[in-house]
C-alpha positions as CSV (number, residue, x, y, z in Angstrom):
1,M,117.9,144.5,38.8
2,H,116.7,148.0,39.5
3,T,113.0,148.5,40.2
4,A,113.1,151.8,38.2
5,T,113.5,149.8,35.0
6,L,110.4,147.7,35.8
7,N,108.0,150.7,35.9
8,T,106.4,151.4,32.6
9,P,105.6,155.1,31.8
10,R,102.0,156.0,31.8
11,T,100.4,158.5,29.5
12,A,97.4,160.6,30.2
13,Q,94.2,159.3,28.7
14,S,92.1,161.9,26.8
15,A,88.3,162.2,27.3
16,A,87.8,162.1,23.5
17,P,85.4,159.5,22.2
18,S,86.8,156.4,20.5
19,T,86.9,156.6,16.7
20,Q,87.0,152.8,16.5
21,A,84.4,151.3,14.1
22,L,81.5,149.2,15.5
23,T,81.6,145.5,15.1
24,P,78.7,143.9,13.3
25,N,77.0,142.8,16.5
26,E,77.3,146.2,18.3
27,G,74.2,148.3,18.3
28,V,72.0,145.4,17.4
29,N,69.3,144.1,19.8
30,T,71.1,141.1,21.4
31,E,68.0,140.1,23.5
32,P,67.4,136.5,22.7
33,K,64.2,135.8,20.7
34,L,61.3,134.0,22.4
35,V,61.0,130.3,21.5
36,L,57.4,129.1,21.1
37,M,56.8,125.5,22.1
38,S,53.9,123.2,22.9
39,W,53.9,121.1,26.1
40,A,54.8,118.0,24.0
41,E,57.8,119.8,22.5
42,W,58.9,120.9,26.0
43,A,58.6,117.4,27.3
44,A,60.5,116.0,24.4
45,T,63.4,118.4,24.8
46,P,66.3,116.6,26.6
47,K,66.7,117.7,30.2
48,D,70.3,118.7,29.5
49,Y,69.1,121.4,27.1
50,R,66.4,123.0,29.3
51,L,66.2,125.1,32.5
52,T,63.3,126.2,34.6
53,S,65.0,129.2,36.2
54,L,68.0,131.3,35.3
55,Y,69.8,133.6,37.7
56,G,66.7,134.0,39.8
57,R,64.4,134.6,36.9
58,A,61.3,132.5,36.7
59,G,60.3,130.9,33.5
60,R,61.6,128.3,31.1
61,W,64.8,128.5,29.1
62,V,66.2,126.2,26.4
63,M,69.7,125.9,24.8
64,R,69.8,126.4,21.1
65,A,72.5,127.0,18.5
66,G,72.7,130.6,17.5
67,P,74.9,132.9,15.5
68,Q,77.4,133.2,18.3
69,G,77.3,129.6,19.4
70,V,75.0,127.9,21.9
71,T,72.8,130.4,23.7
72,L,69.9,130.3,26.2
73,Y,66.6,131.3,24.8
74,P,63.4,132.0,26.8
75,V,60.5,129.6,26.1
76,H,56.8,130.3,26.0
77,I,54.5,127.3,26.1
78,T,51.7,127.8,23.6
79,G,49.5,124.9,24.7
């Protein structure tokens, strides 16, 4: 088999912006909303669903079901 037949031709890419339509989630604030919890609610949350740090960030995080599946949300303890 010739190697020349394996090479696919490449076309030059233009610098024009894409005319593709935005998906429903693009352009929307995707920052997770803050979850307000009391100390009792935090203690009652199963350990499998809570974190005390995330990628070097201090704070509390909890897993909750969201529009795109299970997501991590930041937690604020109200008292």
